[in-house]
N, C-alpha and C positions, 0 to 999 in steps of 0.2 A: 161644617165643612163636613169631611168624612172621620172616620179614625184613623184611615190611611191617611189622610192629609195630617193630621193631627202627629203624629207619629210620627211621619218624615220631616213635620217645621222642630218634630223637639229635639232628633236628630239633627238636622243641621245646624241646631245653636248651641249644642249641647260639641259636635263637630271642632265648630269655628270656638264656641271657648276654650277647647282642649287645643283649639291651633292659634291659641294669644297664649297660653298660657305655657307650649312648652320649648324650651329650653335647647333642644337639639334642633340643625338643621331639618331633618328627614323622619321627623314629630311633626312639624308643622307641619314640610311639603302634601305630608301624607295625613294628618285634619285639615287640610284644603281642599284637599282630592276627592276624599272625602265628604265636606260639607258644599264641597257641586257638586256629587250623585246628590246628595241629596238634596239638592237644594232642586233638579233636573224631576227627578223623581217626586216631589212634592207639584214643580208644576204639570208637570206629566198630570195625577189626582186632580187635580184641581182644575183641566180639560177634562176631565174625560166628571168627571164629578158635577161636571157645565157651570162651573160658580164662574169661570171665566169665560164670557160671548164672546168665538170668533165672528166675526161676519164678514165677508169678504169683499162684497159692496161696497165703498168709500159715498162714503155722501157730504 
């Protein structure tokens, strides 16, 4: 994986862990939204880095 993929993976895990540890509802929502955004960016970097192959032809 590229360095940016590792970065987004770490940020996703950290923000998810923070969301599980947060006591305030606003903190949890913010952490979960951040982890969703980081997870989306992780998937995008994996697709751009060609680690996930997209084959439109179903065999």
